Backbone as CSV, one residue per row, in Angstrom:
resi,resn,N_x,N_y,N_z,CA_x,CA_y,CA_z,C_x,C_y,C_z
1,UNK,-9.503,-30.491,19.069,-9.139,-29.435,18.296,-9.655,-28.027,18.961
2,UNK,-11.014,-28.175,19.222,-11.692,-26.982,19.818,-11.078,-26.532,21.103
3,UNK,-10.678,-27.470,21.846,-10.070,-27.179,23.239,-8.756,-26.621,23.044
4,UNK,-8.039,-27.051,21.912,-6.693,-26.429,21.806,-6.901,-24.889,21.223
5,UNK,-7.987,-24.587,20.519,-8.207,-23.257,19.901,-8.664,-22.306,20.893
6,UNK,-9.411,-22.696,21.982,-9.975,-21.750,22.806,-9.169,-20.871,23.390
7,UNK,-7.905,-21.350,24.077,-7.093,-20.253,24.589,-6.602,-19.239,23.582
8,UNK,-6.367,-19.666,22.477,-5.779,-18.672,21.400,-6.863,-17.615,21.013
9,UNK,-8.246,-18.133,20.974,-9.271,-17.255,20.550,-9.644,-16.258,21.734
10,UNK,-9.460,-16.749,23.118,-9.591,-15.884,24.137,-8.499,-14.790,24.289
11,UNK,-7.302,-15.294,23.956,-6.093,-14.317,23.819,-6.322,-13.279,22.789
12,UNK,-7.100,-13.472,21.679,-7.179,-12.583,20.696,-8.334,-11.622,20.833
13,UNK,-9.130,-11.828,21.763,-10.368,-11.058,22.067,-9.921,-9.474,22.246
14,UNK,-8.830,-9.133,22.970,-8.385,-7.782,23.050,-8.299,-7.155,21.755
15,UNK,-7.617,-7.789,20.703,-7.364,-7.445,19.508,-8.729,-7.066,18.694
16,UNK,-9.634,-7.933,18.931,-10.980,-7.819,18.353,-11.548,-6.567,18.839
17,UNK,-11.461,-6.375,20.086,-12.028,-5.145,20.905,-11.549,-3.945,20.240
18,UNK,-10.292,-3.907,20.075,-9.655,-2.527,19.668,-10.053,-2.403,18.165
19,UNK,-10.417,-3.344,17.419,-10.650,-3.164,16.087,-12.111,-2.578,15.821
20,UNK,-13.009,-2.599,16.868,-14.300,-2.151,16.602,-14.533,-0.645,16.609
21,UNK,-13.864,0.150,17.390,-14.084,1.631,17.233,-13.806,2.176,15.705
22,UNK,-14.426,3.156,15.270,-14.230,3.756,13.896,-13.264,5.044,14.239
23,UNK,-12.073,4.992,13.735,-11.191,6.081,13.819,-11.263,6.963,12.666
24,UNK,-12.129,7.981,12.673,-12.335,8.694,11.401,-11.192,9.735,11.380
25,UNK,-10.703,10.147,10.046,-9.798,11.143,9.979,-10.069,11.827,8.592
26,UNK,-9.943,13.137,8.659,-10.123,13.974,7.441,-8.919,14.961,7.316
27,UNK,-8.623,15.450,6.092,-7.569,16.290,6.036,-8.015,17.656,5.514
28,UNK,-7.467,18.714,6.163,-7.773,20.026,5.725,-6.565,20.878,5.190
29,UNK,-6.618,21.443,4.134,-5.419,22.104,3.500,-5.549,23.547,3.603
30,UNK,-4.460,24.285,3.613,-4.338,25.659,3.574,-3.573,26.136,2.338
31,UNK,-3.988,27.014,1.541,-3.245,27.316,0.302,-1.972,28.069,0.702
32,UNK,-1.752,28.852,1.628,-0.463,29.476,1.924,-0.145,29.257,3.304
33,UNK,1.185,29.126,3.713,1.512,28.696,4.962,2.642,29.737,5.513
34,UNK,2.706,29.792,6.784,3.582,30.776,7.426,5.009,30.374,7.477
35,UNK,5.871,31.409,7.511,7.204,31.127,7.681,7.624,30.458,8.964
36,UNK,6.933,31.079,10.068,7.126,30.537,11.347,5.994,29.828,11.806
37,UNK,6.277,29.019,12.811,5.246,27.970,13.192,3.897,28.648,13.620
38,UNK,2.832,28.138,13.297,1.551,28.666,13.443,0.557,27.371,13.813
39,UNK,-0.304,27.563,14.918,-1.343,26.507,15.232,-2.587,27.294,15.132
40,UNK,-3.484,26.861,14.275,-4.873,27.465,14.307,-5.858,26.338,14.577
41,UNK,-6.643,26.467,15.580,-7.729,25.598,15.937,-8.655,25.612,14.698
42,UNK,-9.538,24.603,14.663,-10.591,24.404,13.417,-11.420,25.710,13.470
43,UNK,-11.753,26.175,14.641,-12.677,27.313,14.732,-12.124,28.566,14.323
44,UNK,-10.705,28.615,14.268,-10.064,29.913,13.963,-9.568,29.955,12.555
45,UNK,-9.858,28.874,11.772,-9.310,28.943,10.341,-10.135,30.000,9.453
46,UNK,-10.234,31.247,9.894,-10.896,32.312,9.178,-10.082,33.523,9.226
47,UNK,-10.387,34.608,8.640,-9.823,35.812,8.680,-8.455,36.050,9.298
48,UNK,-8.464,36.346,10.625,-7.319,36.775,11.361,-6.289,35.748,11.422
49,UNK,-6.544,34.591,11.756,-5.626,33.496,11.960,-4.733,33.283,10.649
50,UNK,-5.534,32.987,9.490,-4.920,32.528,8.329,-4.361,33.797,7.591
51,UNK,-4.947,34.874,7.550,-4.574,36.093,6.765,-3.287,36.687,7.536
52,UNK,-3.294,36.633,8.705,-2.062,37.185,9.482,-0.868,36.305,9.423
53,UNK,-0.974,35.218,8.855,0.251,34.289,8.772,0.584,33.842,7.351
54,UNK,-0.057,34.301,6.357,0.141,33.924,5.068,1.366,34.654,4.348
55,UNK,2.037,33.787,3.504,3.277,34.596,2.895,3.235,34.123,1.558
56,UNK,3.361,35.110,0.502,3.328,34.770,-0.782,4.370,33.951,-1.431
57,UNK,5.560,33.842,-0.783,6.641,33.239,-1.380,6.811,31.876,-0.958
58,UNK,5.933,31.319,-0.078,5.965,29.885,0.286,5.622,28.912,-0.779
59,UNK,6.398,27.841,-0.900,6.161,26.817,-1.917,5.600,25.573,-1.157
60,UNK,6.116,25.368,0.068,5.876,24.016,0.833,4.461,24.101,1.310
61,UNK,3.777,22.863,1.408,2.557,22.705,1.814,2.434,21.354,2.683
62,UNK,2.020,21.558,3.902,1.857,20.215,4.727,0.392,20.114,5.259
63,UNK,-0.057,19.000,4.865,-1.627,18.705,5.325,-1.555,17.710,6.356
64,UNK,-1.853,17.926,7.502,-1.964,16.938,8.607,-3.186,17.270,9.666
65,UNK,-3.622,16.280,10.236,-4.748,16.520,11.283,-4.359,15.697,12.387
66,UNK,-4.476,16.426,13.548,-4.483,15.771,14.849,-5.970,15.787,15.399
67,UNK,-6.427,14.740,15.713,-7.698,14.506,16.116,-7.769,14.950,17.630
68,UNK,-8.711,15.692,18.114,-8.879,16.099,19.418,-10.264,15.682,19.882
69,UNK,-10.731,16.086,21.057,-12.006,15.608,21.651,-13.191,16.420,20.862
70,UNK,-12.930,17.754,20.899,-13.968,18.493,20.247,-13.599,19.475,19.078
71,UNK,-12.369,19.698,18.898,-11.963,20.592,17.786,-10.819,19.919,17.222
72,UNK,-10.483,20.410,15.874,-9.389,19.831,14.963,-8.273,20.919,14.988
73,UNK,-7.166,20.494,14.998,-5.866,21.415,14.871,-5.189,21.036,13.524
74,UNK,-4.992,22.252,12.917,-4.190,22.215,11.756,-2.754,22.680,11.972
75,UNK,-1.816,21.991,11.614,-0.423,22.344,11.968,0.262,22.788,10.567
76,UNK,0.861,24.038,10.626,1.476,24.372,9.384,2.796,24.964,9.735
77,UNK,3.787,24.799,8.866,5.023,25.454,9.212,6.182,25.102,8.301
78,UNK,7.166,25.762,8.244,8.422,25.540,7.472,9.526,26.180,8.270
79,UNK,10.598,25.309,8.475,11.815,25.968,9.235,11.348,26.440,10.579
80,UNK,10.357,25.686,11.308,9.843,26.350,12.367,10.109,25.361,13.725
81,UNK,9.446,25.723,14.822,9.713,25.023,16.169,8.183,24.659,16.639
82,UNK,8.169,23.641,17.224,7.102,23.171,18.155,7.540,22.583,19.357
83,UNK,6.930,23.066,20.549,7.410,22.689,21.794,8.919,22.672,21.941
84,UNK,9.518,23.692,21.344,10.968,23.771,21.448,11.781,22.900,20.517
85,UNK,11.144,22.113,19.753,11.777,21.123,18.854,11.584,21.704,17.315
86,UNK,12.766,21.845,16.720,12.681,22.341,15.307,11.916,21.343,14.243
87,UNK,11.069,21.982,13.468,10.464,21.346,12.459,11.315,21.334,11.031
88,UNK,11.961,20.248,10.654,12.839,20.494,9.457,12.234,20.836,8.230
89,UNK,12.934,21.537,7.301,12.325,21.777,6.081,11.946,20.723,5.209
90,UNK,11.002,20.913,4.462,10.520,19.740,3.588,10.820,20.211,2.065
91,UNK,11.370,19.204,1.190,11.542,19.515,-0.128,10.293,19.473,-0.854
92,UNK,10.254,19.981,-2.236,9.101,20.119,-3.051,8.399,18.772,-3.367
93,UNK,9.317,17.647,-3.509,8.702,16.422,-3.914,8.134,15.609,-2.669
94,UNK,8.163,16.166,-1.471,7.511,15.425,-0.462,6.132,15.720,-0.408
95,UNK,5.324,15.055,-1.166,3.855,15.070,-1.329,3.115,13.846,-1.149
96,UNK,3.035,13.464,0.183,2.613,12.085,0.535,1.280,11.856,-0.031
97,UNK,0.987,10.789,-0.568,-0.309,10.487,-1.038,-1.353,9.864,0.085
98,UNK,-2.533,9.939,-0.077,-3.408,9.408,0.817,-3.384,7.817,0.783
99,UNK,-3.757,7.303,2.017,-3.862,5.900,1.979,-4.826,5.516,2.929
100,UNK,-5.118,4.252,3.348,-5.960,3.833,4.382,-5.537,4.390,5.753
101,UNK,-6.602,4.616,6.552,-6.504,5.187,7.821,-5.890,4.085,8.846
102,UNK,-5.763,4.556,10.042,-5.343,3.516,11.180,-6.331,2.464,11.393
103,UNK,-7.581,2.897,11.003,-8.681,2.072,11.290,-8.441,0.690,10.551
104,UNK,-7.851,0.761,9.244,-7.644,-0.402,8.480,-6.737,-1.267,9.143
105,UNK,-5.550,-0.640,9.634,-4.637,-1.480,10.510,-5.124,-2.209,11.679
106,UNK,-6.017,-1.384,12.458,-6.728,-2.105,13.559,-7.538,-3.317,13.053
107,UNK,-8.124,-3.134,12.012,-8.993,-4.282,11.518,-8.029,-5.499,11.109
108,UNK,-6.848,-5.233,10.618,-5.984,-6.345,10.202,-5.543,-7.042,11.392
109,UNK,-5.226,-6.097,12.510,-4.832,-6.870,13.874,-5.822,-7.571,14.349
110,UNK,-7.113,-7.177,14.317,-8.261,-7.989,14.780,-8.438,-9.161,14.035
111,UNK,-8.139,-9.258,12.786,-8.466,-10.326,11.949,-7.425,-11.361,12.251
112,UNK,-6.264,-11.131,12.968,-5.296,-12.384,13.145,-5.905,-13.498,13.964
113,UNK,-6.642,-13.184,15.078,-7.175,-14.453,15.932,-8.131,-15.237,15.001
114,UNK,-8.931,-14.408,14.108,-9.882,-15.049,13.213,-9.191,-15.845,12.049
115,UNK,-8.061,-15.396,11.783,-7.313,-16.180,10.683,-6.868,-17.608,11.352
116,UNK,-6.466,-17.569,12.580,-6.091,-18.741,13.285,-7.159,-19.461,13.749
117,UNK,-8.256,-18.889,14.125,-9.369,-19.803,14.800,-10.096,-20.326,13.461
118,UNK,-10.472,-19.621,12.338,-11.167,-20.072,11.285,-10.131,-21.068,10.470
119,UNK,-8.853,-20.646,10.274,-7.954,-21.667,9.694,-7.870,-22.955,10.373
120,UNK,-7.962,-23.026,11.734,-7.827,-24.252,12.350,-9.141,-25.052,12.246
121,UNK,-10.226,-24.338,12.385,-11.525,-25.139,12.214,-11.707,-25.757,10.763
122,UNK,-11.229,-25.045,9.783,-11.487,-25.587,8.368,-10.177,-26.342,8.057
123,UNK,-9.218,-26.410,8.701,-7.992,-27.324,8.546,-7.012,-26.906,7.442
124,UNK,-6.741,-25.603,7.351,-5.939,-25.164,6.358,-4.432,-25.326,6.660
125,UNK,-4.228,-25.500,7.874,-2.693,-25.849,8.407,-2.445,-27.248,8.126
126,UNK,-1.388,-27.551,7.316,-0.734,-28.806,7.086,0.552,-28.704,6.652
127,UNK,1.478,-29.648,7.101,2.882,-29.671,6.800,3.152,-30.058,5.428
128,UNK,3.821,-29.168,4.763,4.189,-29.529,3.217,5.497,-30.203,3.133
129,UNK,5.637,-31.053,2.136,6.890,-31.863,1.937,8.178,-30.770,1.958
130,UNK,9.116,-31.383,2.736,10.224,-30.455,2.958,11.128,-30.262,1.542
131,UNK,11.242,-28.999,1.199,11.867,-28.708,-0.211,12.888,-27.489,0.056
132,UNK,14.065,-27.888,0.402,15.056,-26.925,0.629,16.130,-26.805,-0.503
133,UNK,15.565,-26.576,-1.670,16.390,-26.495,-2.833,15.858,-25.461,-3.768
134,UNK,16.616,-25.036,-4.802,16.235,-24.012,-5.845,15.945,-22.718,-5.201
135,UNK,14.926,-21.963,-5.570,14.670,-20.624,-4.945,14.174,-20.790,-3.470
136,UNK,13.649,-21.919,-3.115,13.145,-22.027,-1.818,14.123,-22.402,-0.734
137,UNK,15.505,-22.475,-1.125,16.605,-22.627,-0.267,16.631,-21.709,1.026
138,UNK,16.858,-22.196,1.999,16.824,-21.436,3.296,17.835,-20.295,3.150
139,UNK,18.982,-20.570,2.414,20.009,-19.431,2.420,19.351,-18.195,1.504
140,UNK,18.621,-18.468,0.606,17.921,-17.437,-0.157,16.966,-16.630,0.556
141,UNK,16.313,-17.442,1.636,15.334,-16.596,2.423,16.152,-15.683,3.257
142,UNK,17.210,-16.195,3.752,17.908,-15.421,4.748,18.557,-14.085,3.949
143,UNK,19.097,-14.472,2.775,19.563,-13.368,2.021,18.626,-12.291,1.677
144,UNK,17.270,-12.679,1.434,16.234,-11.706,1.401,16.071,-10.952,2.561
145,UNK,15.904,-11.484,3.714,15.762,-10.981,5.069,16.761,-9.967,5.327
146,UNK,18.151,-10.309,5.165,19.232,-9.312,5.441,19.210,-8.257,4.441
147,UNK,18.961,-8.532,3.152,18.908,-7.579,2.047,17.961,-6.520,2.252
148,UNK,16.715,-6.909,2.779,15.657,-5.857,3.019,16.023,-5.040,4.228
149,UNK,16.582,-5.659,5.200,17.111,-4.883,6.462,18.166,-3.798,6.129
150,UNK,18.893,-4.180,5.286,20.128,-3.344,4.878,19.577,-2.309,3.989
151,UNK,18.541,-2.623,3.042,17.970,-1.542,2.158,17.381,-0.569,3.115
152,UNK,16.603,-1.008,3.969,15.644,-0.010,4.736,16.822,0.982,5.539
153,UNK,17.809,0.521,6.140,18.688,1.225,6.790,19.518,2.102,5.807
154,UNK,19.954,1.495,4.799,20.700,2.431,3.788,19.934,3.338,3.054
155,UNK,18.809,3.111,2.673,17.997,4.093,2.027,17.510,5.164,2.824
156,UNK,17.212,4.761,4.015,16.926,5.973,5.044,18.139,7.071,5.164
157,UNK,19.265,6.404,5.419,20.369,7.261,5.584,20.790,8.000,4.330
158,UNK,20.643,7.358,3.207,21.182,7.944,2.004,20.198,9.066,1.396
159,UNK,18.875,8.725,1.553,17.840,9.773,1.005,17.648,10.831,2.087
160,UNK,17.682,10.514,3.312,17.346,11.402,4.432,15.893,11.509,4.570
161,UNK,15.362,12.612,5.242,14.022,12.787,5.497,13.326,13.906,4.743
162,UNK,14.110,14.641,3.822,13.577,15.738,3.086,12.714,15.268,1.873
163,UNK,13.081,14.205,1.303,12.413,13.822,0.139,11.271,12.900,0.324
164,UNK,10.490,12.636,-0.511,9.300,11.776,-0.496,9.823,10.279,-0.298
165,UNK,10.765,9.850,-1.101,11.263,8.470,-0.953,11.951,8.294,0.316
166,UNK,12.778,9.333,0.758,13.367,9.240,1.900,12.471,9.100,3.161
167,UNK,11.588,9.784,3.187,10.595,9.747,4.163,9.848,8.326,4.293
168,UNK,9.604,7.783,3.055,8.993,6.391,2.980,9.949,5.404,3.493
169,UNK,11.230,5.457,3.147,12.231,4.638,3.720,12.233,4.584,5.276
170,UNK,12.122,5.811,5.866,12.030,5.940,7.249,10.804,5.322,7.812
171,UNK,9.851,5.211,7.140,8.549,4.734,7.584,8.630,3.243,7.542
172,UNK,9.218,2.644,6.587,9.539,1.251,6.542,10.342,0.716,7.779
173,UNK,11.334,1.616,8.164,12.167,1.376,9.213,11.468,1.255,10.490
174,UNK,10.427,2.322,10.716,9.501,2.138,11.814,8.594,0.875,11.866
175,UNK,8.000,0.745,10.576,7.127,-0.434,10.544,7.833,-1.757,10.944
176,UNK,8.937,-1.866,10.337,9.711,-3.185,10.490,10.279,-3.349,12.016
177,UNK,10.634,-2.259,12.472,11.278,-2.388,13.906,10.235,-2.788,14.869
178,UNK,9.002,-1.943,14.931,7.963,-2.159,15.748,7.192,-3.453,15.568
179,UNK,7.107,-3.875,14.294,6.424,-5.252,14.044,7.285,-6.343,14.442
180,UNK,8.593,-6.305,14.227,9.571,-7.349,14.697,9.485,-7.534,16.113
181,UNK,9.396,-6.325,16.898,9.234,-6.431,18.402,7.994,-7.171,18.753
182,UNK,6.994,-7.006,17.997,5.562,-7.450,18.454,5.636,-8.905,18.197
183,UNK,6.135,-9.333,16.963,6.293,-10.767,16.787,7.143,-11.554,17.722
184,UNK,8.188,-10.996,18.146,9.014,-11.818,19.124,8.196,-11.992,20.323
185,UNK,7.337,-10.976,20.849,6.672,-11.078,21.950,5.492,-12.239,21.808
186,UNK,4.799,-12.257,20.651,3.938,-13.213,20.322,4.446,-14.653,20.220
187,UNK,5.650,-14.692,19.726,6.461,-15.929,19.663,6.550,-16.681,21.033
188,UNK,7.031,-15.721,21.936,7.162,-16.340,23.329,5.979,-16.549,24.108
189,UNK,4.828,-15.763,23.771,3.619,-16.050,24.428,2.962,-17.338,23.995
190,UNK,2.856,-17.521,22.724,2.096,-18.619,22.064,2.990,-19.847,21.844
191,UNK,4.215,-19.736,21.618,5.291,-20.864,21.509,4.607,-22.022,20.932
192,UNK,4.316,-21.771,19.650,3.802,-22.908,18.828,4.881,-23.745,18.076
193,UNK,4.683,-24.998,18.100,5.780,-25.819,17.399,5.697,-25.618,15.907
194,UNK,6.910,-25.682,15.305,6.935,-25.524,13.917,6.658,-26.785,13.272
195,UNK,6.283,-26.881,11.866,6.065,-28.098,11.199,7.073,-29.111,11.320
196,UNK,8.336,-28.635,11.296,9.424,-29.797,11.325,9.583,-30.313,12.861
197,UNK,9.011,-29.692,13.742,8.945,-30.084,15.164,7.898,-30.993,15.485
198,UNK,6.745,-30.851,14.791,5.527,-31.552,15.007,4.724,-31.673,13.857
199,UNK,4.040,-32.819,13.644,3.120,-33.045,12.481,1.805,-32.507,12.685
200,UNK,1.491,-32.032,13.870,0.139,-31.442,14.234,0.318,-29.986,14.400
201,UNK,-0.589,-29.130,13.857,-0.551,-27.663,13.992,-1.095,-27.226,15.401
202,UNK,-1.589,-28.091,16.213,-2.259,-27.826,17.257,-1.460,-27.733,18.593
203,UNK,-0.065,-27.821,18.429,0.809,-27.777,19.672,1.193,-26.419,19.991
204,UNK,0.359,-25.787,20.715,0.741,-24.327,21.245,1.324,-24.441,22.729
205,UNK,1.728,-23.366,23.116,2.373,-23.178,24.557,3.221,-24.298,24.936
206,UNK,4.243,-24.443,24.094,5.219,-25.553,24.150,6.448,-25.117,24.947
207,UNK,6.567,-23.844,25.227,7.873,-23.240,25.729,8.903,-22.588,24.934
208,UNK,9.936,-22.420,25.336,10.975,-21.491,24.581,11.518,-22.345,23.270
209,UNK,11.217,-23.548,23.260,11.634,-24.430,22.034,11.039,-24.002,20.799
210,UNK,9.723,-23.437,20.860,9.015,-23.409,19.755,8.504,-21.991,19.587
211,UNK,8.711,-21.399,18.280,8.404,-19.963,17.997,7.831,-19.894,16.618
212,UNK,6.945,-20.679,16.292,6.402,-20.814,14.816,5.355,-19.651,14.520
213,UNK,4.562,-19.244,15.630,3.552,-18.159,15.518,3.948,-16.755,15.861
214,UNK,3.745,-15.662,15.073,3.638,-15.753,13.640,4.945,-15.761,12.961
215,UNK,4.971,-15.669,11.640,6.178,-15.614,10.793,6.739,-14.374,10.888
216,UNK,7.996,-14.127,11.545,8.617,-12.936,11.642,9.348,-12.419,10.228
217,UNK,9.624,-13.351,9.426,10.287,-12.892,8.182,9.090,-12.459,7.173
218,UNK,7.878,-13.136,7.159,6.705,-12.624,6.333,6.396,-11.154,6.779
219,UNK,6.369,-11.045,8.131,6.091,-9.816,8.838,6.935,-8.789,8.417
220,UNK,8.361,-9.027,8.318,9.317,-8.154,7.815,8.893,-7.649,6.277
221,UNK,8.759,-8.645,5.546,8.606,-8.215,4.025,7.403,-7.500,3.884
222,UNK,6.212,-7.868,4.670,5.003,-6.950,4.538,5.206,-5.648,5.075
223,UNK,5.855,-5.409,6.081,6.189,-4.211,6.824,6.998,-3.233,5.990
224,UNK,7.989,-3.905,5.177,8.721,-3.240,4.309,7.964,-2.630,3.018
225,UNK,7.242,-3.364,2.283,6.593,-3.082,1.031,5.328,-2.138,1.258
226,UNK,4.635,-2.277,2.446,3.331,-1.592,2.604,3.488,0.039,2.544
227,UNK,4.356,0.632,3.170,4.617,2.062,3.039,4.786,2.466,1.551
228,UNK,5.680,1.818,0.849,5.891,2.130,-0.595,4.623,1.952,-1.399
229,UNK,3.845,0.999,-1.132,2.679,0.604,-1.979,1.551,1.837,-1.607
230,UNK,1.464,1.983,-0.312,0.572,3.178,-0.157,0.878,4.567,-0.706
231,UNK,2.187,4.868,-0.667,2.757,6.043,-1.082,2.702,6.270,-2.520
232,UNK,3.050,5.146,-3.336,3.090,5.327,-4.767,2.074,4.578,-5.630
233,UNK,1.115,3.907,-4.995,0.169,3.159,-5.958,-0.494,3.943,-6.882
234,UNK,-0.892,5.128,-6.676,-1.756,5.928,-7.480,-0.922,6.318,-8.861
235,UNK,0.278,6.766,-8.542,0.958,7.260,-9.771,1.825,6.081,-10.538
236,UNK,2.265,4.956,-9.717,2.969,3.968,-10.281,2.298,2.610,-9.811
237,UNK,1.197,2.256,-10.489,0.466,1.028,-10.058,1.436,-0.343,-9.922
238,UNK,2.526,-0.224,-10.661,3.295,-1.371,-10.762,3.954,-1.806,-9.308
239,UNK,3.871,-0.773,-8.410,4.397,-0.918,-7.054,3.758,-1.910,-6.328
240,UNK,2.532,-2.321,-6.668,1.780,-3.540,-6.169,2.636,-4.744,-6.335
241,UNK,3.515,-4.817,-7.310,4.329,-5.928,-7.405,5.225,-6.226,-6.289
242,UNK,5.515,-5.282,-5.464,6.361,-5.723,-4.409,5.619,-6.616,-3.444
243,UNK,4.448,-6.769,-3.330,3.726,-7.742,-2.693,4.292,-9.204,-3.014
244,UNK,5.124,-9.288,-4.151,5.743,-10.583,-4.324,6.797,-10.992,-3.234
245,UNK,7.222,-10.018,-2.634,8.273,-10.277,-1.544,7.579,-11.129,-0.386
246,UNK,6.535,-10.591,0.239,5.905,-11.387,1.340,5.394,-12.698,0.777
247,UNK,4.680,-12.570,-0.400,4.298,-13.934,-1.055,5.333,-15.001,-1.206
248,UNK,6.491,-14.624,-1.773,7.583,-15.552,-1.992,8.048,-16.112,-0.521
249,UNK,8.231,-15.172,0.390,8.837,-15.606,1.727,7.750,-16.464,2.534
250,UNK,6.409,-16.305,2.280,5.356,-17.152,2.778,5.524,-18.620,2.236
251,UNK,5.578,-18.593,0.924,5.828,-19.943,0.348,7.066,-20.664,0.844
252,UNK,7.953,-19.926,0.776,9.426,-20.493,1.110,9.415,-20.959,2.500
253,UNK,8.756,-20.261,3.504,8.789,-20.730,4.766,8.108,-21.932,5.095
254,UNK,6.939,-22.012,4.388,6.146,-23.300,4.457,6.744,-24.409,3.777
255,UNK,7.625,-24.189,2.754,8.093,-25.323,1.969,9.261,-25.774,2.712
256,UNK,9.978,-25.049,3.432,11.070,-25.470,4.306,10.641,-25.854,5.789
257,UNK,9.354,-26.050,5.850,8.770,-26.512,7.063,8.982,-25.691,8.401
258,UNK,9.134,-24.265,7.993,9.490,-23.395,9.186,8.241,-22.790,9.797
259,UNK,7.097,-22.853,9.030,5.803,-22.265,9.370,4.639,-23.011,8.916
260,UNK,3.492,-22.787,9.591,2.246,-23.195,9.065,1.509,-22.156,8.276
261,UNK,0.508,-22.496,7.691,-0.228,-21.604,6.823,-0.773,-20.309,7.516
262,UNK,-1.366,-20.538,8.739,-1.797,-19.615,9.503,-0.790,-18.668,9.958
263,UNK,0.351,-19.204,10.418,1.552,-18.299,10.769,1.908,-17.267,9.593
264,UNK,1.940,-17.684,8.448,2.449,-16.688,7.329,1.302,-15.693,7.080
265,UNK,0.065,-16.087,7.062,-1.032,-15.328,6.909,-1.044,-14.134,7.903
266,UNK,-0.816,-14.592,9.205,-1.067,-13.688,10.355,0.213,-12.752,10.377
267,UNK,1.308,-13.170,9.886,2.618,-12.291,9.813,2.279,-11.306,8.679
268,UNK,1.668,-11.769,7.567,1.280,-10.747,6.409,0.525,-9.697,6.988
269,UNK,-0.510,-10.054,7.770,-1.492,-9.082,8.215,-0.819,-8.209,9.291
270,UNK,-0.037,-8.738,10.189,0.626,-7.971,11.190,1.498,-6.936,10.539
271,UNK,2.332,-7.431,9.555,3.421,-6.401,8.831,2.512,-5.276,8.100
272,UNK,1.417,-5.719,7.471,0.734,-4.645,6.692,0.107,-3.715,7.637
273,UNK,-0.322,-4.068,8.743,-0.960,-3.161,9.752,0.081,-2.132,10.248
274,UNK,1.323,-2.685,10.628,2.347,-1.627,11.052,2.865,-0.865,9.838
275,UNK,2.753,-1.421,8.637,3.063,-0.443,7.526,2.162,0.647,7.327
276,UNK,0.891,0.301,7.718,-0.202,1.523,7.615,-0.028,2.458,8.706
277,UNK,0.273,1.925,9.830,0.374,2.931,11.041,1.708,3.791,10.756
278,UNK,2.748,3.282,10.234,3.950,4.017,9.907,3.753,5.012,8.933
279,UNK,2.963,4.700,7.832,2.874,5.602,6.825,1.955,6.693,7.258
280,UNK,1.173,6.619,8.148,0.231,7.610,8.659,0.799,8.494,9.717
281,UNK,2.063,8.396,10.023,2.712,9.357,10.993,3.282,10.515,10.213
282,UNK,2.962,11.668,10.552,3.503,12.903,9.976,4.951,12.959,9.860
283,UNK,5.497,12.595,10.996,7.064,12.412,11.124,7.403,11.107,11.468
284,UNK,8.188,10.374,10.731,8.685,8.926,11.244,9.325,8.933,12.559
285,UNK,8.950,7.943,13.348,9.302,7.959,14.694,10.973,7.947,14.911
286,UNK,11.718,7.032,14.193,13.187,7.088,14.342,13.637,8.453,13.954
287,UNK,13.148,8.892,12.802,13.802,10.119,12.119,13.649,11.319,13.166
288,UNK,12.526,11.297,13.840,12.291,12.513,14.880,13.495,12.472,15.911
289,UNK,14.117,11.428,16.162,15.173,11.374,17.103,16.486,11.500,16.562
290,UNK,16.613,11.589,15.231,17.983,11.710,14.687,18.445,13.132,14.545
291,UNK,19.814,13.207,14.401,20.398,14.673,14.211,19.804,15.242,13.017
292,UNK,19.681,16.706,13.017,19.006,17.413,11.816,19.733,17.079,10.597
293,UNK,21.092,16.810,10.668,21.838,16.425,9.355,21.157,15.258,8.583
294,UNK,20.523,14.276,9.464,20.099,13.179,8.735,18.960,13.405,7.730
295,UNK,18.291,14.654,8.090,17.189,15.061,7.184,17.566,15.363,5.789
296,UNK,18.833,15.634,5.581,19.342,16.010,4.419,19.703,14.790,3.557
297,UNK,20.214,13.778,4.225,20.584,12.406,3.438,22.188,12.393,3.013
298,UNK,22.756,11.300,3.096,24.140,11.318,2.704,24.362,11.548,1.276
299,UNK,23.391,11.262,0.421,23.574,11.458,-1.078,24.093,12.978,-1.365
300,UNK,23.613,13.936,-0.542,23.918,15.286,-0.798,25.368,15.811,-0.261
301,UNK,26.042,14.671,0.407,27.337,14.964,0.736,28.330,14.445,-0.271
302,UNK,27.835,13.900,-1.335,28.767,13.244,-2.252,28.584,13.918,-3.701
C-alpha cells in the first residue's frame, strides 16, 4: 500500500508548496466615488487625489484591492474605462459580502493529497454495496448534474451582471468551468480504477479506462454552491443548506460504485476552492468577455 501511495504523494507536493505562503488581503473603502475612472495609490489617498474626484450625487461604492509589491491600489469608478475597456455600471444591490481569502482556497488544494494519503493509510476507501435505486439512481444524479449546469447558465444570462445575485451566478459559472477542466486533467493523470472496476482502491495509473479520481460531479456541486454560500451566509444563514447538494452527490456516487471515499472528498475540496477563487474576483472572468448587453440581463427585456 505504501509503495502505491508514494507516487501520488509526490505528485501532490507542488500543491502543498503553493499552500504555504500567506496571501494577506485587506479592503479599503472611500465614501464618495468619481464619475470618471480614477486610480489612487495608497500613498495618495489624501487631500488632492480624493477631494478632486469626489462627487456628491454618487450612490455606488466599490471596494476592491489589488495587491502590489510595495503599495496598494484602490480602484473606483462608475460607467468608466480602464485600459480602454469600459467598466459597466453596478446596481445598488451589488453589495458583495466578505468571505475567505484566496489563501483558504490554496489550503484546500493543498489538503487534497493529504486526504488521499491519510485516507489510504487509515483505510477509509472501501467499495459500498451497489445501490442503484430510489434517490440514489444514476438517472437522478445525472438530472442533478444537468440541472445545475442549466441553472448556472440560465441564471447568469437572466439576471446579468448588474445585480448581486447575477454576479454570483457568473461566479459559479467561472468556478464550475475551471474546476471541471482541472478535474478532467487529474482524471487522465492519475487514472484511478473505479469501485465497480476493481475491489481495491490502490489501482492508480491504469490508463484511459479509469477516471475515478477525483469526482467531477461532486466538484461541480461544490463549485456551484460555494459562491452563493460565501455571498449570502451572513444575512441568510439557511444558504448553508446548499451543501446538501455535494453531500447527496457524494453519497450517491459511492452507492452506485462510481467513486471511492477519497474521490468525493477531494472533489468537494477542489470545487470549494475554485468557488472561493471565483467569488474573490472583482469581475467574473466570463462576464468580462461578454457583450455589454449581458450586464443588464434578459429579465429586463421582458
